[in-house]
N, C-alpha and C positions, 0 to 999 in steps of 0.2 A: 412552499406550502406542505411539503412531506412531514409527517409527525416527527421522525428522527431528526430532521434538520431544526425544527422548532425546538426540540427538547435539547439538542446541542448548542443552541443559540445562534446557529447560522453554519454557512459552508466556509471552511477554512482551506484555502488554497495552498498548495505545496510550492514552497519558494523554488525559483528556477534553478538555483545552484544545487539543490537536493535532487531535482529532476534530472540534471545534466549529470550528476556524479552516478545515480543508479543506472542511467542510460549507457554511461562510458563502461561501467563495470559489467553490464550484461550485454547490450547490443555491440559495444565497442569490442568487447572480448570475443564475440562470436565472428566478427568481421575480420580479425586478424589474420593474415595470410591468404585471404580468399580473393577471388576475382569477381567482378559484377555478375558473370554467369553463375558462379556458385552462390552469391548473395542472393540471387533470385528465389532460392529454395528456403531462405530463412522466414520464419514465421513468428511475429511478436505480438503479444496479447496482453491487455489490461482488462482483467475480469470485472473490474468496478471502475470503469473509465471516467464517470463524471462528465465534466465539461472537455475532457480530452487533453489535459496538460501533458501527461506522460506519453500518450500517443504522438502529440505534436513534437515533443522533444525527442522521441525515437525516430519520427519521420524526418526532422531536421538532421539529426545525426547521420542517417542513411543518404540524405541529400549531399551533405557535406563530403561524406566519405567517396560517394560516386563521382562527384565533381572532381575531387583531388585525384582519384584513380584514373579517370579519363584524361585529365590535364597532364598527368605525368606519364601517360602511356600512348603516344602517338595521337594527340589530340585532333589533328587534321583529318585522321581516318575516321574518328568517331563524329566528326562535324559533316561527314558526307554520306552519301548513300540514301536508300529509300527511306530508312527510318533513323535520322541522325540523333545522337544522344546529346550533342553539344551544338551551341551556337556562339558566335563571336559577338560580344557587345562592346560599348565604349569602355567598360571597366574590366575587360578580360572575358574568359570563358564562363558561360552559364548553361545549366542543364535545359534542354528544351521542355516545354510544357508537357509534350507527349511522354517523355522519359520520366518526368516527375510523377505523372499520373500512373505510369506503369509500376514504379517503385511502390507507390502508395497501395495500389490495389494488390500487388504481389506480397507486400511484407507486413501490413498494419492491420490488426484485428482488435476488436473491443467489444465489451458487453456492459450494459448498465440496466438497472431495474427501472429507471425512470426514462420514459420515452422522450421527454423534453431534453434531457441530457444527451441522449443519442443523437438528436437532431442537431443540438449545438456542436457536438463532437464532429459530425459529418461536415458541417458547414466550416468549421475552424480548419479542418484538413484540407478542404477543397480550396479555401482561400490560401492556404500554404502553397498549394500546387501553383497558384497563379501570382504569388507574391513577386513583386518587383516587375510584372510585366505590364506592357501597354497595348492599346489596340494595335499600334504601329509594329511593335517587336512581335506580337503574336502571329501575324501573318494570316492569310485568308483561311488556311487549313486549321490553324490553331484558334482562330476566332470562331470557327465552326464548332470546335471542341468546346469553347466557352460558351456558346449560345445553346449547345444541347442541354437539356435537363441533367444536370451533373449528379444530384443526390442519389437517384436509383442506382448509379454505378457503385456506390458504397453499401447498398443493401445487403451485399453477401459478406461485408467486412465489420460493419458495426451494427450490432443487433441488440435488441431490447428483450430483457428477461432478468430473472433471478439466478445468478451464476451458481449459487448454492443448492438449488432445489431442481431436481430433474422432473420431467413429466409423469414418472411413475408415482410421484406424490399423490396424484389424483385417484390412483387405482383403488377402487372400492370405496372411495370417499363421496357417498351419495348425499352427505350432509352439506356439501358446499354449494352455494348458489353461484350464479355467474358473476356477480360483483365481487365475491371472496376469491374467485378463481383469477379474476383479473388483477386484483390486489397482490395475490401471491405471485403470479406471473412466472410460473415454473419455465425453466429453459432446457432444452434438449441440445447438448453440445455436439452430439453426432449428427443430428439433423440439421443444426445450424451451420455446422463447419464440416461437411462430409468429406472434403478433400484433405482435411487436416486429421480427422478421426475416421479413417476408412475402416471397414470391418470386412473380413473375409467374404462374407455372403452378402454384404451391401446393407446390413442392418444387424443390431444386436452388438455382440462384444467387439471391442476396438481391435483392429488389425496391428500387425507388427510395424513397429516404427512410426505409430501415430503420436500426435501431440505437438505442442508448440516448442520452439527452440528457447523462447525467452517468455516469462510472465513478469511483469512490472507493474508498479502502482502504488497507490496509498488507499488501502481498504478502509472502510468505515470502522470507526471505534465505537461499539455500542455494548454496554453490559446488558445481561439477559433481563435484569430488573426492569431496565427502561424498555428494552424490546417486548417485553411480555404485555405492556400497555396497549400496543396495537397490533402485534404479530404472535400471539401466544401459540398458535398451530406450528409456525416455523421454529419456535423456540424448542418445543418438544421434538420435532423432526430432526433438528440438528444434534440433539442429545444422542440419538440412536444411529444417525447416518454419518457422523464424524467423530473420530477418536478424540479430536481437540476439543470436542464440546462435551466429553463425558464426564468431567469432574467440576463440581462446584458451580459457582456462578461465573461462568466463562464470558469472555468478551468476543464478539462476532469477528473481530480481526484474526483471532487464532483459528477460526473455521476457514477463513480465506487463505492462510498459510498452507493449510492441509489441501484445500481445493487446488491451489496453485501448484503444488507438487503433483498432484494427480493429473493436471493439465500438460505438464512437461513430457517431452520425448526423452529417450534414454540419455541424450547428451544435454538436455535443457538445463537453463539457469534462471533462478528466480531471484528478484530484487525488489524489496518492499521497504517502505518507512512505516514503522508501527511502534506501539508503546513497548517498552522493554520490561514491563511488569511481569510478563509471562516467564521471564528468566528465573523468578524466585516464587511466584504466587502458586498456590496450591492448584488452581484451575489450569496452570501452565504445564503441570507434570505430565499428562498425557501427550501434549505436543512435543515437549522436551524429549520424551521417550521415542516418539516417532521420528524425530530429527536425528536423535543419537543411533537408533537402531539402523537407519539407513546410511549412517555417516554423510548426512546431507549437508551439514553445516560447513560452509567455505569461507565466509568472510562476515564479520560484525563491525559496524562503526557505531560506537556508544557515545552518546551525547550527554550522558549524566543528567544534571539538573538544568542544563541549559535549554532554553526554549526555542524550538524551531518555528512553532506557529505562534505569532505575537499575540492573537486575540485569545488563544486558549492555553490553559495550563496543562501541557501534555508532556511527559518524560518519554522521549523516543529514541530509537536507534534505527539503523539501516541493516536489514537482514538479508543476506545472499545465501541461498542454497543451491546446491548442485544436485540434479537427479541422480547422477552416478556417485558412487561411494568416492569420498575424498579423504585423504590420510592426515591433512593439516588444515587448521582453520586459522586465518588471519584476524587478530582482534586489535582494534584501533580505538583508543580512548581520546575523544577530541576535548582538549583543554581550552582551546581558543576558537570560538565559533567564527569569529570574523576572519580569522586566517584560514580556517576550513573553507568558508564560503568564498574566499579569495584564491583558492586553489593552492595555498602554500602548504607544503607537506607537513604532516604531524608526526613527530618522532616518537610519541608514546604508542608504540605498535609492537606486537610480538606475535609469534606463532604458537598455536597449541596443538598437540597431538589429538587425533580424533578419539582415541580411546579415553581421553580425559573428559569427553563430553557425554554425559549420561542423562538419565531422567531426573536425577537429583537437581536441586537448586544450582543454577549456573553461577559461578563466581569467577570473574576474569581478572581479579587482582593479583598482582605479583609483588614480591619484595616484602617489606614489613607489613603492608596492608593485607596481603595474601595470607601472611603467616598469622596475623591477628584474626583473620576471618576463620582459618582453620581451628584455631583454638577455640573460637566461640562456638563453632559447629560441633566440636568435640565435648562441649560441656554436657553432662547427662541431663540436667534439667533446664528446659527452655521455657520461655513465656507461654508458648502454646501448650506446655504441659499443666500449666497451673490456672490458665484463664483461656476462655474461648472468646475471641474478639471477632465480631462480624463486620459491622460497618461503623463502630463507634457510637458515640452520643448523638442522638438525634432529637432536637428540642421541637421541631416543627414550627418554631418562632424564634430565630436567633436574635431577631431585634429585641425581643422582650427578655430573654434569658441569658444572652451572652453580654457580659459586662466587663468594663475595663477598670481594674482595682487602681485606685489613686494614692494609696498609701496604707500604712499599717492600721490595724484595727485598734479602736480606742473604746473602752467600755462596752466590749462585745459588738461594737459597730464598725462596719467597714465602709469607708468612702468609695464609691463607685460612679462611673458614667456609663450611661446606656447608649444606644446607638443613634439616639437624636441629639446626644451632647448634654442631656440633663444629668445633673448630679444628684446622688441620693446617699443616704447612710442606712445600710441594711444590716440585719443580723449576721454576723461572721459565721456563725454555726451553720446557716442555711446555704452558705456559698462554697463551691468546690472548685479548685483550680483544674484546669484542663488545656490541652493543646489545641490551638485553632490557627489555620494557616493564613488567615487574613486578620491583621490587627485593626481594631477600632480606632476611629479618628473622630476628633470633635469637629 
């Protein structure tokens, strides 16, 4: 029912292989060389969690990692005692329900502006805790755990609010009624997660070492022209509150990248799937500059024109940023999406020095393609110098004005076919050729 969902034509879920890849590159990297005791301190967050697919993927990775570690390090020891981590089952070792719940509450966090999405995420995570268990294997103590009202236990982990707007947004805004405040749904990260964002005095500025170890997810993609229709106040707020929104007709995903960086601790890592248009678009220059100045760019997986979301035409990439400065960025161009989805290594990858990443348009081409791009960029006159192209031609009625040419003009008339399949002979001088991404069919 949300207007942004209606406008976009629906919700598009991230394929599992994308979730798994991002989780491996963030959560997996953070777990390397650690023990379960050290892993307790990891805090993972999706600031636009939706129905929770990334959080479920991260949780599953943590469960698999813990099970493997316990099974390889004196499993009998971890299956005994007052709080056993393992139990024996007919198909080998399994984590106890109590251990799964401990991992969930310790490590997994999320925020979404939609209250229904928050409840779905909570329920999905709790079902994952009990996955594969039966009343018999749960035992009396664990059955008690199951019968307790479980959802309140995640009230400190999965919260509802606008990740991009703090409660200071309301300061001095006497023009906002209660309904408008509920719609905006500002969120206070410090108050919501005080143990992750501690402050020296208990309130105010963040204390040293605060923040998440990983921020992951698939942020919404919404241009401000669309956002203005139902959230004009937020659009103007983002322009002043975020550097990523300070130029042109930005897209909301760019703001989520900047917010994600803000939420990381000093050694944190961000992994998102998002459109790669900001690599070259004018509105992307502030975000490119922000990333370049901090040397945050760590890894890019570029899908080119290949479509990740089958229901929507979106040109995407995987973007990985480190909060700490990095000297080298790994760039991978995916030429075979099926192979990538199957986990087959892609050979079209190379490293780029950090100093090569600037606020200027990002071009990751090498060899002949790179040389051609450099020559084109070196030309003194570009299309933008002689013409201002905003959104292209807008007919407001494509079915009427967009026609398919059927042949050459004869006697000043051009045979055409309209969207309904009806053929006409129209004055050739009144018709103009143009590019259109969807071809008309009879």
